[in-house]
C-alpha positions as CSV (number, residue, x, y, z in Angstrom):
1,X,43.4,44.3,47.8
2,X,45.4,43.3,51.1
3,X,45.0,39.5,51.8
4,X,46.7,39.4,54.7
5,X,45.9,42.2,57.2
6,X,46.8,41.1,60.5
7,X,50.0,42.8,62.1
8,X,52.8,40.8,63.1
9,X,55.5,42.2,65.7
10,X,57.8,39.0,66.3
11,X,57.8,35.6,67.8
12,X,55.0,36.2,70.6
13,X,52.4,37.7,67.8
14,X,53.3,35.3,65.2
15,X,52.6,32.4,67.7
16,X,49.3,33.5,68.3
17,X,47.9,33.5,64.6
18,X,50.2,31.0,62.8
19,X,47.6,28.5,63.1
20,X,44.7,30.6,62.9
21,X,42.7,29.3,59.5
22,X,40.4,32.4,59.2
23,X,43.7,34.8,59.4
24,X,45.4,33.1,56.5
25,X,42.1,32.1,54.3
26,X,42.0,35.2,52.1
27,X,45.7,34.7,51.0
28,X,45.2,31.2,50.5
29,X,42.6,31.2,48.6
30,X,44.1,34.0,46.4
31,X,47.0,31.4,45.7
32,X,45.0,28.5,44.4
33,X,43.3,31.1,42.1
34,X,46.3,32.4,40.7
35,X,47.8,28.9,40.4
36,X,44.6,27.3,39.2
37,X,44.1,24.9,42.0
38,X,41.2,23.2,43.4
39,X,40.2,25.1,46.4
40,X,38.5,23.2,49.2
41,X,38.4,23.2,53.0
42,X,41.3,24.4,54.7
43,X,42.9,22.2,57.5
44,X,45.2,22.3,60.2
45,X,48.8,20.5,60.0
46,X,51.2,19.7,62.7
47,X,52.4,22.7,64.1
48,X,55.8,24.2,63.6
49,X,57.1,27.3,63.5
50,X,55.6,28.4,60.1
51,X,51.6,28.6,58.9
52,X,51.0,25.3,57.3
53,X,47.5,24.3,56.1
54,X,46.3,21.2,54.1
55,X,43.7,22.2,51.2
56,X,42.6,18.8,49.4
57,X,45.8,17.3,48.1
58,X,48.4,20.1,48.9
59,X,49.6,21.5,51.6
60,X,50.6,25.0,51.8
61,X,53.5,26.4,54.0
62,X,53.3,30.3,54.7
63,X,56.4,32.1,56.4
64,X,56.4,35.0,58.3
65,X,57.9,38.0,56.4
66,X,61.6,39.2,57.3
67,X,59.8,42.9,58.4
68,X,58.2,41.3,61.2
69,X,61.0,40.4,63.1
70,X,61.1,36.7,62.1
71,X,63.8,35.1,60.1
72,X,62.5,31.6,59.1
73,X,65.5,31.2,56.6
74,X,67.1,28.3,58.3
75,X,63.8,26.3,57.7
76,X,62.9,26.7,54.1
């Protein structure tokens, strides 16, 4: 099952979607199930350059893959 299906091809496309909860919800839910963490409402965090969301007591940070033309390695 594809948990993330939106095409990313550089900073412009990433900038339009990295704070869109509906885009990342399937991926976030999958991570919480896999890690056996309680899943609740997904909320926004202060925007930066990565997809960062709050779920209950947890903050989840999702990096764009290098294949997208975005290299966020220095931020990790």
